[in-house]
C-alpha positions in Angstrom: -135.4 -175.6 -81.3 -134.2 -172.2 -82.3 -135.8 -171.1 -85.5 -132.9 -169.5 -87.4 -133.9 -166.1 -88.6 -132.8 -165.2 -92.1 -130.7 -162.0 -92.5 -133.0 -159.4 -94.0 -131.8 -156.7 -96.3 -131.7 -153.1 -95.0 -134.9 -152.2 -97.0 -136.8 -154.9 -95.2 -135.6 -153.6 -91.8 -136.9 -150.1 -92.7 -140.3 -151.7 -93.6 -140.3 -153.4 -90.2 -139.6 -150.2 -88.3 -142.3 -148.3 -90.2 -144.8 -151.2 -89.6 -144.2 -151.1 -85.9 -146.2 -147.9 -85.7 -147.7 -147.8 -82.2 -145.1 -150.4 -81.1 -142.4 -147.7 -80.8 -140.2 -147.9 -77.8 -141.5 -146.0 -74.8 -145.0 -147.5 -74.9 -145.5 -149.4 -71.7 -148.0 -150.6 -69.2 -147.9 -150.8 -65.4 -145.9 -154.0 -65.7 -143.0 -152.6 -67.9 -140.2 -152.9 -65.3 -136.6 -154.2 -65.7 -136.7 -157.9 -65.0 -133.2 -158.9 -66.0 -130.1 -158.5 -68.2 -129.0 -159.7 -71.5 -125.7 -161.1 -72.8 -124.3 -159.8 -76.0 -122.5 -162.3 -78.3 -119.9 -162.0 -79.4 -118.7 -160.0 -76.4 -116.5 -157.9 -78.7 -116.7 -157.3 -82.4 -117.0 -155.0 -85.3 -119.8 -152.7 -86.6 -120.5 -155.0 -89.6 -120.6 -158.2 -87.5 -123.9 -159.9 -86.5 -124.8 -160.1 -82.8 -127.2 -162.1 -80.7 -128.9 -161.1 -77.4 -129.6 -163.7 -74.8 -131.9 -162.8 -71.9 -131.1 -163.9 -68.4 -134.5 -165.5 -68.0 -137.8 -166.2 -69.9 -140.4 -163.5 -70.4 -143.1 -163.8 -67.7 -146.6 -165.0 -68.6 -148.8 -163.8 -70.2 -146.2 -162.3 -72.6 -146.2 -164.0 -76.0 -144.2 -161.6 -78.0 -141.0 -159.5 -77.8 -139.8 -156.2 -79.4 -136.1 -155.1 -79.3 -134.9 -151.5 -79.6 -131.6 -149.7 -79.3 -130.7 -146.2 -77.9 -127.6 -144.2 -78.0 -125.8 -141.4 -79.8 -127.2 -141.0 -83.3 -130.4 -142.8 -82.7 -133.7 -141.1 -81.9 -134.2 -140.2 -78.3 -137.0 -142.8 -78.0 -134.7 -145.4 -79.6 -134.9 -147.4 -82.8 -136.6 -150.8 -83.2 -134.2 -153.4 -84.4 -136.5 -156.5 -83.9 -140.1 -155.8 -84.6 -143.0 -157.4 -82.6 -142.2 -161.1 -82.9 -143.6 -164.2 -81.2 -141.3 -165.7 -78.5 -141.9 -169.1 -80.0 -139.8 -168.0 -83.0 -136.6 -168.0 -80.8 -134.6 -170.8 -79.2 -134.3 -170.9 -75.5 -130.9 -170.6 -73.8 -129.6 -173.3 -71.4 -130.4 -171.0 -68.5 -134.0 -170.6 -69.7 -133.7 -167.3 -71.4 -134.4 -166.3 -75.0 -131.7 -166.2 -77.7 -132.5 -163.4 -80.2 -130.2 -163.0 -83.2 -130.2 -159.5 -84.6 -131.0 -159.6 -88.3 -128.8 -156.6 -89.2 -125.6 -155.1 -88.0 -124.9 -151.9 -86.0 -123.6 -150.3 -89.2 -127.0 -151.1 -90.8 -128.9 -149.7 -87.9 -126.8 -146.5 -87.9 -127.4 -146.1 -91.7 -131.1 -146.5 -91.2 -131.1 -143.8 -88.5 -129.1 -141.5 -90.8 -125.7 -141.2 -89.1 -122.3 -142.8 -89.9 -120.2 -142.6 -86.7 -120.7 -145.1 -83.9 -119.4 -143.9 -80.6 -119.8 -144.5 -76.9 -122.5 -146.5 -75.2 -125.6 -148.1 -76.8 -128.3 -149.9 -74.9 -130.4 -152.7 -76.2 -133.9 -153.3 -74.6 -135.9 -156.4 -75.1 -139.5 -155.8 -74.0 -141.8 -158.7 -73.2 -145.4 -158.0 -74.4 -148.5 -159.4 -76.0 -149.1 -159.7 -79.7 -151.5 -156.8 -79.7 -152.0 -153.7 -77.6 -149.5 -151.7 -75.6 -149.3 -153.7 -72.4 -145.7 -154.9 -71.5 -144.5 -157.4 -69.0 -141.0 -156.4 -68.2 -137.7 -155.6 -69.9 -134.2 -157.1 -70.3 -131.3 -154.7 -71.1 -127.8 -155.0 -72.3 -125.2 -152.2 -73.0 -122.3 -152.2 -75.5 -119.6 -149.6 -76.0 -118.1 -148.6 -79.3 -114.5 -147.7 -78.4 -113.8 -146.8 -82.0 -116.2 -146.2 -84.9 -115.9 -149.8 -86.0 -115.3 -151.9 -82.8 -117.4 -152.6 -79.8 -117.2 -154.4 -76.5 -119.8 -155.5 -73.9 -117.9 -154.1 -70.9 -117.5 -150.5 -70.0 -114.1 -149.2 -71.2 -111.9 -148.2 -68.3 -111.3 -144.5 -67.6 -107.8 -143.5 -68.6 -105.5 -142.3 -65.9 -102.3 -140.3 -65.7 -99.5 -140.7 -63.2 -97.1 -137.9 -62.4 -93.9 -138.3 -60.4 -92.3 -135.6 -58.3 -89.6 -135.5 -55.6 -88.9 -133.4 -52.5 -86.2 -132.1 -52.4 -86.8 -131.4 -56.1 -83.6 -132.3 -58.0 -81.0 -133.8 -55.7 -80.2 -134.8 -52.2 -77.0 -135.6 -50.2 -76.3 -139.2 -49.5 -78.2 -140.5 -46.5 -80.7 -137.6 -46.4 -84.4 -138.6 -46.9 -86.1 -137.9 -50.2 -89.9 -138.2 -50.7 -91.3 -139.3 -54.0 -94.9 -138.5 -54.7 -97.0 -140.2 -57.5 -100.1 -138.2 -58.3 -102.8 -140.2 -60.0 -105.6 -138.6 -62.0 -108.6 -138.8 -61.7 -108.2 -138.8 -57.9 -111.1 -141.2 -57.6 -109.0 -144.0 -59.1 -108.1 -146.6 -56.5 -105.1 -149.0 -56.7 -101.4 -149.1 -56.0 -98.2 -147.4 -57.3 -94.9 -149.3 -57.7 -92.0 -146.9 -57.6 -88.9 -148.1 -59.5 -85.3 -147.0 -59.4 -83.3 -147.7 -62.6 -86.0 -150.3 -63.5 -85.8 -152.1 -60.1 -88.7 -152.1 -57.6 -88.1 -149.5 -54.9 -89.9 -150.9 -51.9 -93.3 -152.5 -52.1 -96.4 -151.1 -53.9 -97.9 -148.2 -52.2 -101.7 -147.8 -51.9 -103.1 -144.6 -53.5 -105.1 -142.4 -51.2 -106.7 -139.2 -52.3 -105.1 -139.5 -55.7 -101.5 -139.8 -54.3 -99.0 -142.4 -53.2 -95.8 -141.4 -51.4 -92.5 -143.1 -50.7 -89.8 -141.7 -48.5 -86.3 -143.3 -48.5 -82.8 -142.3 -47.4 -81.0 -145.3 -48.9 -80.4 -144.2 -52.5 -76.8 -144.7 -53.5 -74.6 -141.9 -54.7 -75.1 -141.3 -58.4 -77.8 -140.5 -61.0 -81.1 -142.4 -60.7 -83.8 -142.9 -63.2 -87.1 -143.1 -61.3 -90.6 -144.0 -62.4 -94.0 -144.7 -60.9 -96.5 -147.2 -62.3 -100.2 -147.1 -61.3 -102.1 -150.4 -61.2 -105.9 -150.0 -60.8 -107.8 -151.9 -58.2 -110.7 -152.6 -60.6 -111.6 -152.4 -64.3 -113.1 -148.9 -64.0 -109.8 -147.2 -64.5 -106.8 -147.9 -66.7 -103.2 -148.4 -65.7 -100.7 -145.6 -66.3 -97.0 -144.8 -65.8 -95.1 -141.7 -65.1 -92.4 -140.1 -67.2 -88.9 -140.9 -66.1 -87.6 -138.6 -63.3 -83.8 -138.1 -63.3 -82.6 -137.7 -59.7 -79.1 -137.1 -58.3 -77.7 -138.3 -55.0 -74.5 -136.4 -54.0 -71.8 -137.8 -51.9 -71.7 -136.5 -48.3 -69.4 -133.6 -47.6 -66.1 -134.7 -46.1 -66.4 -135.6 -42.5 -63.6 -135.0 -39.9 -62.4 -138.3 -38.5 -59.5 -136.9 -36.5 -59.3 -133.2 -36.0 -56.3 -131.2 -37.2 -53.3 -130.9 -34.8 -49.7 -129.7 -35.1 -47.1 -132.4 -34.6 -43.3 -132.1 -34.3 -41.0 -130.0 -32.2 -42.2 -126.5 -32.0 -39.0 -124.6 -32.3 -37.2 -122.5 -34.9 -35.7 -124.6 -37.7 -37.9 -127.6 -36.9 -40.4 -129.0 -39.3 -43.9 -129.4 -38.0 -46.8 -131.3 -39.7 -50.5 -130.7 -39.9 -52.1 -134.1 -39.0 -55.7 -134.6 -39.9 -58.0 -137.3 -41.2 -61.1 -136.8 -43.4 -63.7 -139.3 -44.6 -64.9 -138.8 -48.2 -62.4 -136.0 -49.1 -61.1 -136.1 -52.7 -58.5 -133.4 -51.8 -57.1 -131.6 -48.8 -55.8 -128.1 -48.7 -53.6 -126.7 -45.9 -52.9 -123.3 -44.5 -50.8 -122.2 -41.5 -51.6 -119.5 -38.9 -49.4 -117.4 -36.7 -51.2 -116.0 -33.6 -54.4 -116.7 -35.5 -53.5 -114.9 -38.7 -52.9 -116.7 -42.0 -49.3 -116.9 -43.0 -49.0 -116.0 -46.7 -47.7 -118.7 -48.9 -47.7 -121.4 -46.2 -49.9 -124.0 -47.9 -48.1 -127.3 -47.5 -48.9 -130.0 -45.1 -45.5 -129.5 -43.4 -43.8 -126.3 -42.5 -40.3 -125.5 -41.4 -40.5 -122.9 -38.6 -38.5 -119.7 -39.1 -37.1 -117.0 -36.9 -40.3 -115.0 -37.8 -42.3 -117.6 -35.8 -40.1 -117.3 -32.7 -42.1 -116.7 -29.5 -45.4 -116.8 -31.5 -48.1 -119.5 -31.4 -48.8 -121.4 -34.6 -51.7 -123.5 -35.8 -52.8 -125.3 -39.0 -56.0 -125.4 -40.9 -57.0 -128.3 -43.2 -59.9 -128.1 -45.7 -61.2 -131.4 -47.1 -63.1 -131.1 -50.4 -65.2 -133.4 -52.6 -67.8 -132.8 -55.3 -70.5 -131.8 -52.8 -68.6 -129.3 -50.7 -65.8 -128.7 -48.1 -65.2 -129.2 -44.4 -62.6 -127.4 -42.4 -60.7 -128.4 -39.3 -58.4 -126.0 -37.4 -55.9 -127.2 -34.9 -55.3 -125.8 -31.4 -52.5 -123.3 -31.2 -49.1 -124.8 -30.5 -46.2 -122.9 -28.9 -45.0 -120.3 -28.4 -42.2 -121.4 -30.8 -39.0 -122.0 -28.9 -35.5 -120.9 -29.8 -33.8 -122.9 -32.4 -30.4 -124.6 -32.4 -27.2 -122.7 -32.4 -26.0 -121.2 -35.6 -23.7 -123.7 -37.3 -20.2 -122.6 -38.4 -19.5 -123.7 -41.9 -16.2 -121.8 -42.5 -14.0 -121.0 -39.5 -13.2 -117.5 -38.4 -9.7 -116.2 -39.5 -7.3 -113.4 -38.6 -5.8 -111.1 -41.3 -3.0 -108.5 -41.1 0.7 -108.4 -40.3 1.3 -110.7 -37.4 3.8 -108.5 -35.6 3.7 -106.4 -32.5 2.3 -102.9 -33.2 0.2 -104.1 -36.1 -3.6 -104.3 -36.3 -5.1 -107.7 -36.5 -8.5 -108.1 -38.1 -11.0 -110.9 -37.3 -13.0 -112.4 -40.1 -16.1 -114.1 -38.7 -16.3 -117.0 -41.1 -19.5 -118.4 -42.5 -22.6 -119.6 -40.6 -25.8 -121.4 -41.3 -28.2 -119.9 -41.2 -26.5 -116.6 -41.7 -25.8 -114.5 -38.6 -27.2 -111.1 -38.2 -24.6 -109.9 -35.7 -21.3 -111.1 -34.2 -19.3 -110.6 -31.0 -15.5 -111.1 -30.6 -13.0 -112.1 -27.9 -9.3 -112.1 -28.6 -7.2 -114.7 -26.8 -3.4 -115.0 -26.1 -2.3 -118.6 -25.9 -6.0 -119.5 -25.3 -6.6 -117.0 -22.6 -9.0 -114.1 -23.0 -7.2 -110.7 -23.4 -9.0 -108.2 -21.2 -10.9 -105.6 -23.2 -10.1 -107.1 -26.6 -13.7 -107.6 -27.8 -13.7 -105.8 -31.1 -13.3 -107.1 -34.6 -9.8 -105.6 -34.7 -6.9 -105.9 -32.3 -3.5 -104.3 -32.3 -0.8 -106.7 -31.2 1.4 -105.5 -28.3 4.8 -106.3 -27.1 3.1 -108.7 -24.6 1.9 -110.7 -27.6 5.3 -111.1 -29.1 6.3 -114.7 -29.3 2.7 -115.8 -28.3 -0.2 -117.2 -30.3 -3.3 -115.1 -31.0 -6.7 -116.5 -31.7 -10.2 -114.9 -31.9 -13.4 -116.4 -30.7 -16.5 -115.4 -32.7 -20.0 -115.6 -31.5 -22.6 -115.6 -34.3 -26.2 -114.4 -33.4 -29.5 -114.5 -35.1 -33.0 -113.9 -33.6 -34.7 -117.2 -32.9 -31.5 -119.2 -32.8 -29.0 -120.1 -30.1 -25.7 -118.3 -30.4 -23.0 -120.2 -32.4 -19.4 -120.1 -31.3 -16.2 -120.8 -33.3 -12.5 -120.0 -32.8 -10.1 -119.1 -35.5 -6.8 -120.8 -36.2 -3.9 -119.3 -34.1 -1.3 -116.9 -35.6 2.1 -116.3 -33.9 3.0 -112.7 -33.3 6.6 -111.7 -34.1 
């Protein structure tokens, strides 16, 4: 059975260390080789908590005694004895055949004995199998512990902290459908594992294996809008810790407008007709129009439709449409249409009339009436009883004896560039 060792006061421990004398760590014989490991229980604990060491096997014959020491930051370079030269028979065997050795003091006690007060990093316990006397040893069992804080330890090596940094190329934004590459850089570069990229908290693809400290993901499927992207590193072993990147805000812009059907001029291309700029864009939030005459922009012509004027007569016209959204603009210019043909005849809106004294020998004056659009010039033909009077083609006519008793009328032709000539005849007047 295991002989339970009583917990000795710190002063007794100091006496044991001093009594060890020549038994200090580092004395060894030819047979002082590592022969196994030890388990520390509890596996994790505090600096003021008792611990026990259990060897993986029994000490080999002819060992009869053991001695246990500890090395690490704060202790002497040769180590400090924590269990003096003791007979193996004083300790209980473990189920696996090893030796269970309770430590009679705590790590805080041992640190105080060595004259320091901060426990940090790795400490190694060594149990040396030996005889009761002399310096010959028969092998060693070792066990490390790590103080992750001044007051807590664990029997497994703490993982190395990692950092994960997320970048994108292009750096800040991309147009919808264009590929963007996200790169997660994991430090230290020796850390192995995978990175899961996430978009607004949702997994973006499958985990990507880290190679040379980096994991990359290229995608062209991000939707239009603002994305919050992260990268989370999961280590492949316990040697390194997990880490996550800071959130990366990334914008995906809508595609610039695309021309579905190119601009074209529709309608009758003649003066006074209205033509339309027909065009179809995909993704345009607004469309602006302009019109061109013989390739030059017409000032003020910015509507989708345009009524052709006499200024356009005999010229070629085209339209230009510009579709715009938040990303940019796309322009489509129609082929030229024309040349613009002559328009309809001027329309008479008030009939011509004849003024003056309607008697032979008196001058008759033709008034041309009103026209739409307005005429820029007129021509006249006087008629007697509906027949043209030879040579009577001015705006005035002096009635002759031949006109007496007959009816006079005047035919007016109204003219304007780009329009067909309009014709109207006045009411008849009887010459006395």
